[in-house]
C-alpha positions in Angstrom: -6.0 11.8 191.6 -9.4 13.5 191.8 -10.2 11.8 195.1 -6.9 12.8 196.6 -7.4 16.5 195.5 -10.9 16.4 197.1 -9.5 14.9 200.3 -6.8 17.6 200.5 -9.4 20.4 200.0 -11.5 18.8 202.7 -8.5 18.8 205.1 -7.9 22.5 204.5 -11.5 23.4 205.1 -11.5 21.2 208.3 -8.4 22.8 209.7 -9.7 26.3 209.0 -12.9 25.5 210.8 -11.0 24.1 213.8 -8.9 27.3 213.9 -12.0 29.5 213.7 -13.6 27.5 216.5 -10.6 27.8 218.7 -10.5 31.6 218.2 -14.2 31.8 219.1 -13.7 29.7 222.2 -10.6 31.7 223.3 -12.5 35.0 222.9 -15.5 33.7 224.8 -13.4 32.4 227.7 -11.2 35.6 227.9 -12.0 37.6 231.0 -12.3 41.4 230.6 -12.5 44.2 233.1 -14.2 47.5 232.5 -11.8 50.4 233.4 -12.3 54.1 233.7 -10.1 56.4 231.6 -7.9 59.0 233.3 -10.5 61.8 233.1 -13.0 59.7 235.1 -15.6 59.7 232.4 -14.7 57.3 229.6 -15.0 53.5 229.8 -12.9 50.8 228.1 -12.9 47.0 228.4 -9.4 45.4 228.8 -8.1 41.9 229.4 -8.2 40.9 233.0 -4.5 40.1 233.0 -3.5 43.4 231.4 -1.2 45.5 233.6 1.5 48.2 233.5 2.3 50.0 230.3 0.0 47.9 228.2 -3.0 48.9 230.4 -1.9 52.6 230.4 -1.6 52.5 226.6 -5.1 51.0 226.3 -6.7 53.6 228.5 -4.9 56.4 226.7 -5.9 55.1 223.3 -9.6 55.1 224.4 -9.3 58.6 225.9 -7.7 59.8 222.6 -10.5 58.4 220.6 -13.1 60.0 222.9 -11.4 63.4 222.7 -10.5 64.2 219.0 -10.0 67.9 219.9 -7.6 67.0 222.7 -4.8 69.3 221.4 -6.8 72.6 221.6 -5.4 73.5 225.0 -1.8 73.1 223.8 -2.5 75.1 220.7 -4.2 77.9 222.7 -1.2 78.2 225.0 1.1 78.4 222.0 -1.0 81.1 220.3 -1.6 83.4 223.3 0.2 84.3 226.5 -1.4 82.9 229.6 -0.5 83.4 233.2 -0.2 80.1 235.1 -2.5 79.2 238.0 -1.3 79.7 241.6 1.1 77.2 243.1 -0.7 75.3 245.9 2.1 72.9 246.8 2.3 74.4 250.3 -1.0 72.7 251.1 0.8 69.4 251.1 3.1 70.5 253.9 2.3 70.4 257.6 -0.9 69.3 259.3 -3.4 70.0 256.5 -6.2 71.0 258.8 -6.8 67.6 260.4 -10.5 66.9 261.3 -11.9 69.1 258.5 -13.9 67.5 255.7 -12.0 69.4 253.0 -8.7 69.6 254.9 -6.9 66.6 253.5 -5.3 67.0 250.0 -3.1 64.9 247.8 -0.7 65.7 245.0 -3.3 64.3 242.6 -5.9 66.8 244.0 -3.5 69.7 243.2 -2.8 68.4 239.7 -6.5 68.1 239.1 -7.3 71.6 240.4 -4.5 73.1 238.2 -5.6 71.2 235.1 -9.3 72.1 235.4 -8.7 75.7 236.3 -6.3 76.1 233.4 -8.7 74.4 231.0 -11.5 76.9 232.1 -9.2 79.9 231.6 -8.0 78.6 228.2 -11.6 78.3 227.1 -12.1 81.9 228.0 -9.0 82.8 226.0 -10.3 80.9 223.0 -13.6 82.8 223.1 -11.8 86.1 223.8 -9.8 85.8 220.6 -12.5 84.5 218.3 -15.1 86.6 216.5 -16.9 83.5 215.5 -17.3 82.2 219.0 -18.5 85.6 220.1 -20.9 85.5 217.1 -19.7 88.9 215.9 -21.5 90.2 212.9 -18.6 92.5 212.0 -15.7 90.0 212.5 -14.5 91.8 215.7 -13.0 89.9 218.7 -12.2 91.2 222.2 -8.4 91.0 221.7 -8.6 93.6 218.9 -9.1 96.3 221.6 -7.6 94.4 224.5 -4.6 92.2 223.5 -3.9 89.6 226.2 -6.9 91.2 228.1 -4.9 94.5 228.5 -6.8 97.5 229.9 -9.7 95.5 231.2 -8.9 96.0 234.9 -11.1 93.3 236.5 -9.7 94.2 239.9 -11.5 97.5 239.8 -15.0 96.1 239.7 -17.7 96.8 240.9 -17.5 100.4 239.8 -19.6 103.1 238.2 -19.4 103.0 234.4 -20.5 106.0 232.4 -21.3 103.9 229.4 -24.1 102.1 231.3 -24.9 104.9 233.8 -24.7 102.7 236.9 -22.5 100.6 239.1 -21.7 97.4 237.2 -19.8 94.1 237.6 -17.1 92.9 235.2 -19.7 90.7 233.3 -21.8 93.8 232.7 -18.9 95.5 231.0 -18.1 92.4 229.0 -21.7 92.3 227.7 -21.5 96.0 226.8 -18.4 95.3 224.7 -20.1 92.3 223.1 -23.2 94.4 222.3 -21.4 97.4 220.9 -17.9 97.1 219.3 -18.1 93.3 218.9 -21.7 93.3 217.7 -22.1 89.8 219.0 -24.5 87.7 221.0 -25.5 89.1 224.4 -24.6 86.5 227.1 -26.6 85.6 230.2 -24.6 85.9 233.5 -24.5 82.1 233.9 -23.7 81.4 230.2 -20.5 79.1 230.1 -19.0 81.5 227.7 -19.5 84.5 230.0 -18.0 82.6 232.9 -15.0 81.5 230.8 -14.4 85.1 229.6 -14.5 86.4 233.2 -12.1 83.7 234.2 -9.6 84.5 231.4 -9.7 88.3 232.0 -9.2 87.8 235.8 -6.4 85.3 235.3 -4.5 87.7 233.1 -4.5 90.2 236.0 -3.2 87.6 238.5 -1.2 89.2 241.3 -2.9 92.6 240.9 -4.3 94.1 244.1 -8.1 94.4 244.3 -9.2 98.0 244.3 -12.9 98.2 243.5 -14.4 101.5 242.3 -11.1 102.7 240.9 -11.0 104.7 237.6 
């Protein structure tokens, strides 16, 4: 009986070893392709034979893991009113400037332009409404004086501002507000936060006629 029990245990161990070996061999033989995620930045390895919905799900799963804060844009839209970017669908009609380097556009191009522009403006909205991102020492954000960027009038710059005693651009006035009522961190002209703030303020005045110098 003892010999039979030992033989049975040996068979179980042998079968387990064979199964493990087969798994290792299958994994080693499996062909994989490296794919780029939908944002053109992330990479993910997928089975060579994977196609259709399975492939789309694998790429989206990797993108989701690479972007844990992916929902911030949706949340920002829900919290604050935002004017949509311009509709460029007319570019897909007619000749599209044949012969010009930048004259040929696709629907994918238009979607990418809209997405990136909206993301840029939404980042400005997030900073505009956050005392923390403005690094305010008195817990003041831009929207406390200018809800939805009201009464900012970006279409009137450049113009003379008595607060600064000279002709200024919109970014100069933004910094004056950050330095004074907000008591935050002064931003350089090329600071990503300054560029985003300018984008948001200008976007909120979409459709307004330019009229520089107006008071």
